[in-house]
BAFI-3210 file (N, C-alpha, C; in Angstrom, 3 decimals, decimal comma, padded with zeros to 6 digits):
// residues 291
n [1|2|3|4|5|6|7|8|9|10|11|12|13|14|15|16|17|18|19|20|21|22|23|24|25|26|27|28|29|30|31|32|33|34|35|36|37|38|39|40|41|42|43|44|45|46|47|48|49|50|51|52|53|54|55|56|57|58|59|60|61|62|63|64|65|66|67|68|69|70|71|72|73|74|75|76|77|78|79|80|81|82|83|84|85|86|87|88|89|90|91|92|93|94|95|96|97|98|99|100|101|102|103|104|105|106|107|108|109|110|111|112|113|114|115|116|117|118|119|120|121|122|123|124|125|126|127|128|129|130|131|132|133|134|135|136|137|138|139|140|141|142|143|144|145|146|147|148|149|150|151|152|153|154|155|156|157|158|159|160|161|162|163|164|165|166|167|168|169|170|171|172|173|174|175|176|177|178|179|180|181|182|183|184|185|186|187|188|189|190|191|192|193|194|195|196|197|198|199|200|201|202|203|204|205|206|207|208|209|210|211|212|213|214|215|216|217|218|219|220|221|222|223|224|225|226|227|228|229|230|231|232|233|234|235|236|237|238|239|240|241|242|243|244|245|246|247|248|249|250|251|252|253|254|255|256|257|258|259|260|261|262|263|264|265|266|267|268|269|270|271|272|273|274|275|276|277|278|279|280|281|282|283|284|285|286|287|288|289|290|291]
n.u [051,026|050,750|052,987|053,076|050,711|051,352|053,402|052,145|051,349|050,139|051,631|053,838|055,637|056,172|054,065|052,653|050,367|049,186|046,814|045,152|042,626|040,979|038,535|037,285|034,966|033,461|031,047|028,066|025,348|022,057|021,647|023,323|026,484|029,520|031,108|033,905|034,753|036,232|035,394|036,198|038,989|041,079|043,362|044,787|045,961|047,120|048,037|049,188|049,236|049,690|048,373|045,770|045,148|044,626|045,590|044,137|044,042|042,510|042,454|040,480|038,840|037,620|037,445|036,650|037,114|038,671|039,947|041,158|041,253|041,184|040,054|040,143|039,643|037,317|034,604|032,441|033,229|033,790|034,333|035,690|035,805|037,288|037,301|037,371|034,893|032,848|029,532|027,953|025,587|022,940|023,629|026,865|027,062|029,243|028,745|028,260|026,024|023,783|020,561|020,116|022,459|023,030|020,838|020,392|020,991|020,447|017,957|018,081|020,255|023,574|026,916|028,951|029,861|030,502|029,127|028,361|030,525|032,003|033,318|033,536|032,380|032,258|030,712|030,856|029,458|029,276|027,284|026,935|024,919|024,276|025,078|025,897|026,019|026,691|026,802|027,848|028,152|029,970|028,374|028,361|028,520|028,217|027,330|025,414|023,291|024,160|023,852|024,016|022,839|022,957|021,761|022,192|021,065|022,300|021,568|021,255|020,269|020,698|022,281|021,866|022,555|021,505|020,423|019,024|018,108|018,301|018,625|019,382|019,623|020,662|021,168|021,636|021,724|022,744|021,021|019,031|017,184|017,847|016,840|016,923|015,571|015,698|015,424|017,497|018,747|020,080|020,713|022,120|022,732|024,200|025,394|024,162|023,624|021,930|021,439|019,668|017,920|015,736|014,574|013,209|013,119|013,500|013,156|013,080|010,818|009,813|008,692|010,108|010,838|013,281|014,742|016,921|018,393|020,549|021,576|023,671|025,053|027,093|028,940|031,313|034,566|035,620|033,858|030,806|027,259|025,344|022,645|020,553|018,238|016,722|014,848|013,271|011,242|010,859|008,934|006,435|003,815|002,880|002,349|005,061|006,941|009,011|011,851|013,264|015,643|016,825|019,149|021,621|024,299|027,782|030,331|033,762|036,704|039,747|042,242|043,760|043,887|042,440|039,430|036,600|033,634|030,756|027,831|024,399|021,910|018,561|016,846|013,903|011,932|009,578|008,443|008,165|007,457|009,692|011,352|013,118|013,581|013,873|013,052|015,688|018,318|021,467|024,958|027,567|030,968|033,108|036,247|038,255|040,821|042,607|044,284]
n.v [024,084|022,371|022,008|024,467|024,452|022,359|023,475|025,387|026,030|026,249|025,862|026,924|025,619|022,636|022,810|025,154|027,145|029,318|031,659|033,597|035,924|037,791|039,990|042,079|044,506|045,749|047,991|049,050|051,052|051,505|054,507|055,748|056,508|054,656|052,262|051,238|048,763|047,318|044,264|042,115|041,265|039,230|037,684|034,659|032,520|029,521|027,300|024,132|022,421|019,935|016,952|017,126|019,796|023,163|026,453|029,447|032,265|035,074|037,936|040,501|042,922|046,086|045,545|042,899|039,378|036,423|034,899|032,156|029,047|025,587|022,273|019,168|016,610|015,814|013,648|011,731|012,546|015,276|018,746|021,371|024,812|027,928|031,425|034,395|034,643|034,075|033,227|030,053|030,121|029,603|029,792|030,727|032,691|033,622|035,956|039,012|040,561|039,022|038,588|037,277|037,639|040,414|041,747|040,502|041,253|043,902|045,896|047,908|047,236|046,036|045,846|044,767|042,367|042,879|043,152|040,601|039,153|037,859|037,009|033,653|030,228|027,331|024,295|021,386|018,531|015,461|013,163|010,456|011,051|013,603|016,926|019,031|022,106|024,362|027,408|029,665|032,996|035,533|037,966|041,369|044,975|045,853|043,654|042,282|039,571|036,486|033,799|030,815|028,188|025,320|022,864|020,257|017,941|015,482|013,997|011,288|010,295|008,044|009,387|011,913|014,433|015,827|018,183|019,198|021,509|023,631|026,734|028,910|032,142|034,509|037,853|040,361|043,809|046,830|048,681|047,400|044,320|041,343|038,645|035,583|032,948|030,092|028,131|025,916|024,569|022,265|021,094|018,877|017,751|016,134|018,553|020,638|022,775|023,787|026,153|027,188|029,413|030,438|032,854|033,940|037,014|038,908|041,816|044,322|045,652|044,729|041,976|040,079|038,764|036,878|035,745|033,718|032,484|030,489|029,275|027,219|026,189|023,933|024,518|023,987|022,808|024,937|026,938|028,381|028,849|031,226|031,885|033,969|034,693|036,895|037,986|040,386|041,281|043,557|043,908|041,894|042,177|044,649|046,966|047,894|048,017|046,222|044,306|042,854|040,884|039,916|037,928|037,152|035,487|034,820|032,699|032,428|030,544|030,752|030,173|028,346|030,057|032,317|033,976|035,146|036,935|037,805|039,636|040,447|042,322|042,776|044,968|044,942|047,167|047,820|050,530|051,803|052,528|051,404|050,756|052,292|054,078|053,330|050,892|049,281|048,537|046,815|046,280|043,977|043,217|040,947|040,451|037,893|036,863|034,287|032,159]
n.w [032,462|034,554|036,162|037,445|038,968|040,664|042,071|043,579|046,876|050,174|052,447|054,963|056,385|058,323|060,085|059,722|057,963|055,377|053,914|051,321|050,313|048,070|046,890|044,428|043,439|040,573|039,708|038,107|038,129|036,769|035,129|036,938|038,613|038,163|040,387|042,322|044,431|047,323|048,105|049,677|051,671|052,887|055,130|056,054|058,634|059,890|062,473|063,158|066,103|067,060|068,713|067,759|067,906|066,852|065,994|064,849|062,721|061,315|059,357|058,241|056,041|057,280|060,049|060,342|061,018|062,476|065,437|067,005|068,873|068,197|068,840|067,411|068,215|069,369|070,399|068,125|065,575|065,963|067,005|069,066|069,603|070,616|071,065|069,087|066,714|063,757|064,132|063,350|061,022|058,798|055,224|054,224|051,955|049,311|047,943|049,170|048,940|048,773|050,095|052,540|053,812|053,629|054,838|057,248|059,944|059,813|058,805|056,912|055,411|055,206|054,253|055,695|058,244|060,829|063,267|063,897|064,758|067,675|070,944|072,110|072,540|070,522|069,563|067,599|065,988|064,088|063,639|061,728|058,869|059,653|060,519|063,213|064,889|067,587|069,384|071,952|072,705|074,356|076,443|075,782|075,999|073,434|071,889|073,406|074,550|072,951|070,735|068,692|066,539|064,421|062,175|059,835|057,532|055,554|052,449|050,086|046,897|044,753|041,971|042,940|045,241|048,299|050,790|053,925|056,370|059,313|061,164|063,957|065,403|067,783|068,543|070,484|071,551|073,271|072,260|070,752|070,207|068,363|066,417|064,568|062,629|060,570|057,498|055,566|052,475|050,015|046,689|044,455|041,290|038,744|036,497|037,814|040,592|043,501|045,963|048,820|051,053|053,672|055,886|059,004|060,436|063,401|065,258|067,880|067,025|064,513|062,458|060,068|056,714|054,894|051,859|049,926|046,975|044,999|041,949|040,077|036,966|035,452|032,616|031,279|032,228|034,714|033,939|034,580|034,511|036,333|038,467|040,457|043,134|045,358|048,233|050,317|053,027|055,332|057,346|057,694|058,490|057,872|055,158|054,362|052,437|050,058|048,850|045,929|044,198|041,115|039,422|036,910|035,231|034,360|035,623|035,646|035,816|034,988|035,999|038,724|040,890|040,436|039,571|037,662|037,763|036,106|036,240|035,697|037,260|038,424|040,414|042,077|043,484|045,913|047,269|050,618|054,095|055,318|053,282|050,747|047,608|044,024|041,466|039,611|037,212|037,243|036,610|037,321|037,977|039,274|040,548|041,635|043,626|045,052|047,430]
ca.u [050,579|050,707|054,073|052,716|049,728|052,027|054,250|051,305|051,163|049,999|052,405|055,052|056,478|055,474|052,894|052,111|049,722|048,584|045,929|044,764|041,325|040,682|037,460|037,079|033,701|033,205|029,585|027,457|023,896|021,324|021,507|024,175|027,914|030,134|031,794|034,939|034,710|036,920|034,397|036,815|040,444|041,353|044,625|044,569|047,142|046,738|049,167|048,876|050,016|049,745|047,287|044,519|044,933|044,965|045,376|043,709|043,959|042,022|042,293|039,746|038,563|036,627|037,345|036,201|038,184|038,550|041,159|040,607|041,919|040,221|040,470|039,362|039,590|036,066|033,887|031,460|033,824|033,441|035,362|035,316|036,699|037,073|037,971|036,487|034,543|031,525|028,727|027,498|024,166|022,552|024,716|027,777|027,245|030,379|028,157|027,833|024,770|022,650|019,762|020,258|023,658|022,997|019,767|020,140|020,996|020,224|016,862|018,463|021,327|024,951|027,872|029,898|029,277|031,253|028,300|028,160|031,714|032,098|034,082|032,686|032,746|031,393|030,866|030,269|029,551|028,736|026,868|026,380|024,624|023,821|026,085|025,260|026,890|026,052|027,774|027,436|029,136|029,894|027,564|029,068|027,648|027,983|026,620|024,361|023,204|024,433|024,043|023,629|022,841|022,679|021,731|022,041|020,937|022,776|020,838|021,705|019,321|021,403|023,227|021,436|022,899|020,599|020,555|017,942|018,452|017,818|019,534|018,808|020,629|020,236|022,220|021,062|022,652|022,192|020,015|017,921|017,341|017,736|016,812|016,596|015,440|015,465|015,688|018,476|018,709|020,883|020,399|023,154|022,475|024,966|026,043|023,317|023,656|020,988|021,502|018,552|017,736|014,619|014,721|012,314|013,918|012,714|013,810|012,158|009,628|009,300|008,878|010,300|011,229|014,372|014,902|018,049|018,594|021,644|021,638|024,782|025,030|028,417|028,971|032,569|035,470|035,995|032,885|029,479|026,151|024,899|021,403|020,233|016,995|016,631|013,627|013,206|010,105|011,308|007,823|005,417|002,479|002,521|002,799|006,168|007,881|009,748|012,921|013,587|016,769|016,997|020,471|022,084|025,605|028,768|031,500|034,862|037,928|040,788|043,418|043,385|043,942|041,789|038,140|035,931|032,184|030,022|026,419|023,424|020,902|017,425|016,285|012,489|011,697|008,255|008,782|007,282|008,043|010,977|012,120|013,101|014,239|013,138|013,603|016,787|019,214|022,874|025,932|028,638|032,110|033,824|037,549|038,542|042,145|042,636|045,453]
ca.v [024,666|021,360|022,248|025,635|024,017|021,522|024,345|026,163|025,360|027,236|025,496|027,673|024,687|021,396|023,036|026,504|027,306|030,633|031,815|034,961|035,954|039,173|040,194|043,477|044,650|046,868|048,031|050,140|051,098|052,176|055,943|056,249|056,439|053,382|052,181|050,222|048,480|046,147|043,445|041,212|041,240|038,406|036,958|033,547|031,837|028,405|026,561|022,836|022,343|018,559|016,509|017,577|021,213|024,120|027,886|030,027|033,725|035,666|039,384|040,955|044,345|046,755|044,996|041,512|038,414|035,476|034,408|031,098|027,758|024,506|020,894|018,321|015,254|015,622|012,448|011,777|013,338|016,641|019,731|022,468|025,951|029,068|032,626|035,351|034,006|034,301|032,051|029,232|030,353|029,629|029,655|031,871|032,985|034,500|037,224|039,711|041,265|038,116|039,253|036,617|038,222|041,883|042,279|039,609|041,983|045,323|045,997|048,835|046,636|046,273|045,017|044,197|041,490|043,120|042,996|039,186|038,595|038,034|035,954|032,605|028,822|026,608|022,847|020,772|017,085|014,963|011,766|009,929|012,023|014,864|017,802|019,917|023,054|025,278|028,330|030,700|034,077|036,329|039,183|042,629|046,143|046,015|042,538|041,725|038,115|035,978|032,376|030,328|026,747|024,944|021,428|019,981|016,514|015,199|012,886|010,872|009,492|007,694|010,428|013,207|014,783|016,847|018,485|019,981|021,848|024,892|027,415|029,953|033,132|035,631|038,854|041,561|044,898|047,794|049,490|046,619|042,878|040,820|037,193|035,029|031,500|029,833|026,831|025,887|023,352|022,212|020,002|018,781|016,647|016,372|019,868|021,660|022,888|024,790|026,485|028,051|029,767|031,312|033,257|034,873|037,920|039,609|042,750|044,793|046,260|044,155|040,573|040,123|037,555|036,942|034,575|033,781|031,290|030,542|028,090|027,218|025,120|023,769|024,444|023,315|022,929|026,318|027,893|028,101|029,805|031,500|032,632|034,248|035,388|037,271|038,709|040,901|042,030|043,849|043,784|041,215|042,509|045,963|047,269|048,816|047,939|044,977|044,304|041,620|041,010|038,819|038,046|036,111|035,796|033,779|032,599|031,832|030,342|030,328|029,753|027,808|031,089|033,531|033,797|036,360|036,781|038,894|039,485|041,508|042,198|043,690|045,214|045,314|047,842|048,338|051,478|051,928|053,230|050,794|050,521|053,486|053,952|052,874|049,716|049,636|047,508|047,053|045,305|043,724|042,412|040,631|039,824|037,138|036,266|033,506|031,269]
ca.w [033,719|035,610|037,111|038,255|039,953|041,647|042,904|044,480|048,156|051,249|053,635|055,291|057,114|058,658|060,933|059,525|056,662|055,210|052,770|050,942|049,639|047,693|045,919|044,042|042,720|039,670|039,678|037,361|038,261|035,703|035,312|038,007|038,411|038,485|041,673|042,474|045,854|047,862|048,783|050,643|051,712|054,069|055,280|056,972|059,148|060,750|063,033|063,739|067,327|067,506|069,602|067,128|068,238|065,810|066,237|063,582|062,714|060,067|059,395|057,077|055,901|058,116|061,393|060,395|061,209|063,567|066,087|067,850|069,003|067,968|069,090|066,514|068,728|070,093|069,920|067,040|064,499|066,321|067,350|069,944|069,376|071,505|070,593|068,413|065,453|063,168|064,470|062,239|060,762|057,390|054,263|054,114|050,538|049,016|047,513|050,385|048,693|048,939|051,125|053,842|054,424|053,672|055,681|058,373|061,217|059,532|057,832|055,852|054,625|055,615|053,523|056,651|059,251|062,069|064,456|064,180|065,390|069,123|071,610|072,652|072,387|069,587|069,539|066,418|065,870|062,818|063,766|060,484|057,819|060,246|061,128|064,200|065,575|068,530|069,977|072,894|072,663|075,569|076,429|075,942|075,795|071,998|071,277|074,227|074,513|071,609|070,553|067,375|066,365|063,027|061,925|058,406|057,258|054,200|051,848|048,756|046,143|043,530|041,560|043,474|046,609|048,820|052,206|054,504|057,745|059,858|062,083|064,799|065,809|068,625|068,681|071,089|071,849|074,216|071,575|070,197|070,155|067,011|066,356|063,257|062,549|059,159|056,897|054,488|051,688|048,801|045,769|043,427|040,365|037,524|036,426|038,445|042,048|044,013|047,381|049,194|052,468|054,015|057,284|059,673|061,259|064,410|066,167|068,907|066,440|063,282|062,114|058,631|055,976|053,936|051,000|049,000|046,162|044,024|041,097|039,131|035,968|034,870|031,164|030,992|033,367|034,996|033,405|035,117|034,516|037,703|038,621|041,858|043,468|046,768|048,603|051,688|053,559|056,694|058,283|056,900|058,973|057,361|053,806|054,618|051,325|049,847|047,861|045,240|043,266|040,168|038,833|036,009|034,681|034,118|036,496|034,871|036,580|034,044|036,759|040,041|041,927|039,939|038,906|037,201|037,783|035,445|036,570|035,520|038,319|038,432|041,740|042,027|044,760|046,262|048,326|051,768|055,228|055,680|052,063|049,897|046,317|042,855|040,791|038,714|036,702|037,535|036,150|038,279|037,601|040,504|040,356|042,845|043,715|046,294|047,513]
c.u [050,571|051,801|053,796|051,729|050,375|052,866|053,435|051,102|051,114|050,875|053,651|056,059|055,666|054,200|052,225|051,609|049,120|047,666|045,589|043,454|040,961|039,570|037,295|035,859|033,713|031,710|029,108|025,948|023,287|021,159|022,397|025,641|028,428|030,853|032,801|035,110|035,557|035,909|035,017|038,330|040,870|042,726|044,419|045,897|046,679|047,985|048,664|049,818|050,197|048,578|045,927|044,168|045,374|044,680|045,120|043,560|043,505|041,875|041,629|039,566|037,555|036,382|036,847|037,393|037,967|039,929|040,707|041,563|040,856|040,862|039,554|039,344|038,327|035,335|032,881|031,948|033,578|034,636|034,794|036,307|036,308|037,883|036,953|036,179|033,156|030,668|028,188|025,991|023,931|023,705|025,580|028,055|028,445|029,900|027,590|026,535|023,572|021,879|019,888|021,563|023,457|021,985|019,498|020,074|020,771|019,159|017,205|019,599|022,701|025,862|028,859|029,158|029,967|030,423|028,058|029,362|031,693|032,888|033,137|033,261|031,750|031,744|030,190|030,474|028,919|028,403|026,221|026,119|024,196|025,013|025,374|026,312|026,062|027,107|027,094|028,538|028,886|029,093|028,452|028,089|027,291|027,096|025,439|024,417|023,441|024,573|023,612|023,660|022,435|022,710|021,478|022,079|021,277|022,115|021,432|020,667|019,968|022,409|022,916|021,864|021,999|020,874|019,420|018,283|017,853|018,818|018,794|019,936|019,971|021,419|021,569|022,142|021,994|021,052|018,806|018,237|017,129|017,797|016,459|016,494|015,107|015,772|016,685|018,340|019,713|020,464|021,457|022,899|023,205|025,618|025,303|023,438|022,743|021,187|020,358|018,487|016,515|014,687|013,543|013,174|013,010|013,614|012,761|010,849|008,987|009,583|008,940|010,706|012,389|014,411|016,134|018,187|019,745|021,676|022,823|024,667|026,409|028,311|030,187|033,451|035,898|035,012|031,489|028,509|025,703|023,622|021,080|018,859|016,999|015,368|013,748|011,893|010,445|010,213|006,635|003,995|001,986|002,989|003,885|007,219|008,578|010,863|013,018|014,779|016,869|018,354|020,804|023,430|026,481|029,890|032,576|036,089|039,021|042,037|042,979|043,357|043,217|040,458|037,534|034,432|031,545|028,533|025,627|022,290|019,777|016,869|014,856|012,107|010,240|008,447|007,721|008,011|009,411|011,874|011,993|013,779|013,308|013,798|014,700|017,537|020,642|023,718|027,059|029,742|032,948|035,102|037,952|039,922|042,240|043,826|045,377]
c.v [023,647|021,593|023,459|025,249|023,177|022,365|025,172|025,384|026,377|026,960|026,367|026,800|023,453|021,631|024,389|026,648|028,696|030,638|033,268|034,898|037,405|039,193|041,696|043,562|045,919|046,877|049,250|050,046|051,877|053,659|056,522|056,139|055,053|053,439|051,043|049,984|047,259|045,348|042,646|041,316|040,528|037,763|035,898|032,934|030,763|027,653|025,258|022,594|020,910|018,241|016,984|019,014|022,098|025,534|028,551|031,530|034,183|037,164|039,834|042,454|044,822|046,038|043,577|040,596|037,562|035,185|033,406|029,924|026,678|023,164|019,974|016,863|014,953|014,397|012,765|012,721|014,836|017,521|020,668|023,592|027,095|030,240|033,611|034,803|034,441|033,082|031,356|029,399|030,358|029,277|030,898|032,115|033,913|035,891|037,949|040,487|040,319|038,558|038,600|036,990|039,716|042,426|041,435|040,358|043,479|045,427|046,914|048,329|047,017|045,316|044,318|043,331|041,682|042,827|041,535|038,547|038,879|036,869|034,919|031,230|028,173|025,130|022,315|019,278|016,669|013,482|011,268|011,012|013,394|015,632|018,841|020,825|023,912|026,155|029,284|031,742|035,032|037,609|040,396|043,770|046,287|044,903|042,042|040,214|037,615|034,462|032,009|028,812|026,429|023,422|021,210|018,465|016,285|013,926|012,552|009,958|009,158|008,774|011,814|013,345|015,919|017,058|019,375|020,261|023,169|025,477|028,511|030,860|034,158|036,568|040,147|042,611|045,828|048,589|048,671|045,134|042,379|039,299|036,771|033,520|031,170|028,416|026,965|024,566|023,436|021,003|020,024|017,542|016,942|017,744|020,970|021,597|024,033|024,918|027,430|028,283|030,661|031,586|034,097|035,707|038,677|040,582|043,276|045,326|045,438|042,654|040,495|038,785|037,860|035,642|034,785|032,438|031,524|029,210|028,238|026,009|025,063|023,606|023,654|023,482|024,386|027,355|027,479|029,225|030,000|032,322|032,810|034,892|035,647|038,090|039,174|041,629|042,328|043,775|043,188|041,528|043,860|046,106|048,335|048,766|046,581|045,213|042,912|041,892|039,741|038,994|036,888|036,492|034,567|033,861|031,818|031,738|029,835|029,797|029,225|028,857|032,369|033,174|035,160|036,066|038,009|038,658|040,707|041,289|043,206|043,755|045,722|045,860|048,277|049,231|051,515|052,615|052,678|050,530|051,744|053,184|053,438|051,622|050,149|048,386|047,845|045,941|045,185|042,893|042,213|039,879|039,178|036,507|035,548|032,545|030,466]
c.w [034,856|036,635|037,989|039,337|041,045|042,597|043,887|045,773|049,276|052,469|053,769|056,032|057,437|059,451|060,722|058,096|056,569|053,992|052,540|050,171|049,352|046,645|045,685|043,144|041,878|039,400|038,915|037,495|037,107|036,032|036,387|037,654|038,788|039,816|041,622|043,968|046,186|048,673|049,922|050,531|052,978|053,982|056,352|057,388|060,119|061,190|063,642|064,911|067,819|068,425|069,095|067,480|067,075|066,301|064,890|063,732|061,339|060,268|058,110|057,059|056,943|059,445|061,476|060,630|062,439|064,155|067,142|067,941|068,883|068,279|068,303|066,953|069,502|069,550|068,814|065,926|064,729|066,618|068,405|069,698|070,297|070,978|070,056|067,032|064,999|063,459|063,229|062,085|059,254|056,461|054,302|052,633|050,345|048,595|048,733|050,192|048,605|050,175|052,497|054,525|054,662|054,670|056,928|059,697|061,026|058,445|056,676|054,999|055,118|054,864|054,459|057,664|060,609|063,308|064,814|064,865|066,892|069,698|072,201|072,435|071,437|069,617|068,291|066,434|064,547|062,948|062,482|059,462|058,344|060,809|061,989|064,801|066,527|069,171|070,940|072,900|073,811|075,406|076,676|075,717|074,324|071,449|072,085|074,234|073,090|071,649|069,135|067,387|064,937|062,911|060,429|058,199|055,795|053,675|050,486|048,133|044,798|043,176|042,135|044,934|047,074|050,300|052,668|055,951|058,178|060,830|062,831|065,282|066,714|068,775|069,182|071,280|072,851|073,598|071,133|070,288|068,739|067,060|064,938|063,376|061,101|058,745|055,771|053,739|050,541|047,985|044,673|042,589|039,060|037,540|037,194|039,969|042,472|045,516|047,709|050,687|052,607|055,508|057,734|060,604|062,215|065,162|067,142|068,341|065,332|063,200|060,599|058,042|055,038|053,146|050,135|048,287|045,188|043,275|040,144|038,227|035,318|033,356|030,699|032,224|033,536|034,494|033,851|034,782|035,956|037,679|040,087|041,974|044,970|047,001|050,047|051,923|055,013|057,750|057,536|057,346|058,452|055,918|053,895|053,527|051,255|048,832|047,241|044,333|042,431|039,496|037,921|035,430|034,531|035,138|035,749|035,745|035,631|034,734|038,115|041,150|041,513|039,287|038,596|037,150|037,152|035,642|036,126|036,517|038,099|039,846|041,567|043,398|044,865|047,485|049,420|052,904|055,625|054,484|051,172|048,569|045,244|042,290|039,813|038,268|037,101|036,908|037,150|037,627|038,861|040,144|041,665|042,724|045,059|046,255|048,794]
res [x|x|x|x|x|x|x|x|x|x|x|x|x|x|x|x|x|x|x|x|x|x|x|x|x|x|x|x|x|x|x|x|x|x|x|x|x|x|x|x|x|x|x|x|x|x|x|x|x|x|x|x|x|x|x|x|x|x|x|x|x|x|x|x|x|x|x|x|x|x|x|x|x|x|x|x|x|x|x|x|x|x|x|x|x|x|x|x|x|x|x|x|x|x|x|x|x|x|x|x|x|x|x|x|x|x|x|x|x|x|x|x|x|x|x|x|x|x|x|x|x|x|x|x|x|x|x|x|x|x|x|x|x|x|x|x|x|x|x|x|x|x|x|x|x|x|x|x|x|x|x|x|x|x|x|x|x|x|x|x|x|x|x|x|x|x|x|x|x|x|x|x|x|x|x|x|x|x|x|x|x|x|x|x|x|x|x|x|x|x|x|x|x|x|x|x|x|x|x|x|x|x|x|x|x|x|x|x|x|x|x|x|x|x|x|x|x|x|x|x|x|x|x|x|x|x|x|x|x|x|x|x|x|x|x|x|x|x|x|x|x|x|x|x|x|x|x|x|x|x|x|x|x|x|x|x|x|x|x|x|x|x|x|x|x|x|x|x|x|x|x|x|x|x|x|x|x|x|x|x|x|x|x|x|x|x|x|x|x|x|x]
***
C-alpha cells in the first residue's frame, strides 16, 4: 500500500489543490425507525496566487461553504482573509451533533450552520504560544450585526501538551439577537486526547449553558476509543428542561482516505417548556471518505 499512499495527492498543478469530504450517518433510535443521512458533503479548491496570496472555495451541503481570499504575509506569523466564511469560534467538532455545534444558535437544535456563514474580514496572528483571531462580518437583514474573536494559549509540560482559551460570538438577525461566550481547552498526553468547551448562550429571552467534551484513546495505529459528553440548559434561570448525551464507541481508519465510527449514545432528557421528548438510546455508524 505504500505506493498507493505515495500516489495520493491533491495537487492539480503547481498552484491548484482540491479536496473532498463526505460523511454519511446510519442511525437507529431505540424503538424508532432507522435513518440514513448525508452529514457532510464538501468540495474544496485552493489556488496559490504567489506573494503569499491564496484563493479558496468550499461548496457544502444545504448552502454551507466558504469563498475567500487570504494573505499569509501578515506580521507575527499572521494572516488576513476576506470573503464569505464561518467565523472562528470554539472547537469545530466534526460531530455536528455535539451540543456546542447543534444548539449554539438554535435552542431547538440545528444540524446545519448556514446562519453562521456571512461575508466579512478576519485577522489572525500567532505571537509565540498564543493564537488570536478576530472577525467582523457585514450586517444584512438575515444576519444582523456579526462578529467573533478567539484566543488560545498553547502550553507544554514535558510530555504533556495543553491549551486554554476562550471565544466570543455575536450573530443578530431581524427576528432575534444571539450571543455566545465560552471557554475551550485541550489536553494531550501519550495516547489520550481531551477536547472540551463550555459556552454561555444568550438570546433576546433566555440565558443558557452548553457543554461538550470528547476524549479519545489510541489503542493501535488507526484505531481509537472515543467517549463524548454533552449538556444543554437553554434557560438556566428557569426549570425549562435540559438535555445530556453520553456516548462511547470506536473510530477505525483502515485506509488513509476512509474511516468508520461506531457509537452508542444515551440521551438523558429532562422535559420542560423549552425541551421536549423522552430519554432514549441510539446507535450510530458514520462512514467518512476524505481526500
